[in-house]
C-alpha positions in Angstrom: -9.3 73.4 -16.2 -13.0 73.2 -17.0 -15.0 76.2 -18.1 -17.2 76.1 -15.0 -14.3 76.7 -12.7 -13.1 79.7 -14.7 -16.6 81.3 -14.4 -16.4 81.2 -10.6 -18.8 79.9 -8.0 -22.6 80.3 -8.4 -24.7 80.9 -5.3 -28.4 81.9 -5.6 -28.8 85.5 -4.5 -32.0 84.6 -2.5 -30.0 82.0 -0.7 -27.3 84.5 0.3 -30.0 86.8 1.7 -31.4 84.0 3.8 -27.9 83.1 5.1 -27.2 86.8 6.0 -30.4 86.9 8.2 -29.5 83.9 10.3 -26.7 83.4 12.8 -24.0 80.8 12.2 -24.8 77.5 14.0 -28.5 78.2 13.9 -30.3 74.9 13.5 -33.4 76.2 11.6 -33.4 74.7 8.1 -33.1 77.1 5.2 -35.5 75.8 2.5 -34.2 76.0 -1.0 -34.9 74.7 -4.5 -31.6 75.8 -5.8 -29.7 72.5 -6.1 -27.2 74.2 -8.4 -25.8 76.5 -5.8 -22.2 75.9 -4.8 -21.4 75.5 -1.1 -19.3 78.4 0.1 -17.4 78.8 3.4 -20.1 81.2 4.7 -22.6 78.3 4.6 -20.6 76.0 7.0 -22.7 75.3 10.1 -26.1 76.0 8.6 -28.8 73.4 7.8 -30.4 73.5 4.4 -33.6 71.8 3.3 -32.8 70.9 -0.3 -35.6 70.0 -2.7 -35.2 66.6 -4.4 -38.2 66.9 -6.7 -40.6 65.4 -4.3 -39.8 66.6 -0.8 -37.1 68.4 1.1 -34.0 66.6 2.4 -32.2 68.3 5.4 -28.4 68.7 4.8 -26.1 70.1 7.5 -23.1 71.8 5.9 -19.7 70.7 7.0 -16.2 72.0 6.1 -15.6 69.1 3.7 -18.6 70.0 1.6 -17.2 73.4 0.5 -16.9 73.5 -3.3 -19.6 70.9 -4.0 -23.1 71.7 -5.0 -26.2 71.4 -2.7 -27.9 69.0 -5.1 -25.1 66.4 -4.6 -26.3 65.8 -1.0 -30.0 65.5 -1.8 -30.5 62.4 -3.9 -33.3 62.4 -6.5 -33.6 58.7 -7.0 -34.4 56.1 -4.4 -31.6 53.6 -3.9 -33.0 50.0 -4.0 -30.6 47.2 -3.1 -31.4 43.8 -4.7 -30.6 40.5 -3.2 -29.0 39.9 0.2 -29.9 37.7 3.1 -33.5 38.8 3.4 -34.2 38.2 -0.3 -32.7 34.7 -0.1 -34.9 33.8 2.9 -38.0 35.1 1.1 -37.2 33.0 -2.0 -36.7 29.9 0.1 -40.0 30.3 2.0 -41.8 31.0 -1.3 -40.4 27.9 -2.9 -41.4 25.8 0.1 -45.0 27.0 0.0 -45.2 26.4 -3.7 -43.9 22.8 -3.2 -46.5 22.2 -0.5 -49.3 23.5 -2.7 -48.1 21.2 -5.6 -48.1 18.2 -3.2 -51.7 18.9 -2.2 -52.8 19.2 -5.8 -51.0 16.0 -6.9 -52.4 13.8 -4.1 -56.2 13.9 -3.9 -57.8 13.8 -0.5 -58.6 10.4 1.0 -62.2 9.5 0.4 -62.8 12.1 -2.1 -65.0 11.2 -5.1 -64.1 12.1 -8.7 
């Protein structure tokens, strides 16, 4: 058992006050910077706007999320996928244009003087 589980769940007190003011199922987003707050059963059904360092990501809380932290659902880094079908098509078209340019440079125009 890790030490953090012995200490008990942490939920930001300001966040608890905001939850107490709203009714369950209310779709207004609760803005928070507290990514470290653990999701408790009272939070199920609410929508949180969790700060990721640049902007706020809306996270709707479901039953399966209880026990996790808010920051787990608001990614701080942009996921960039390399390769794939589009990348291959781009590389083929780029190679084709490069080959066409090389042909034009290699063969001088007809009637051109040096």
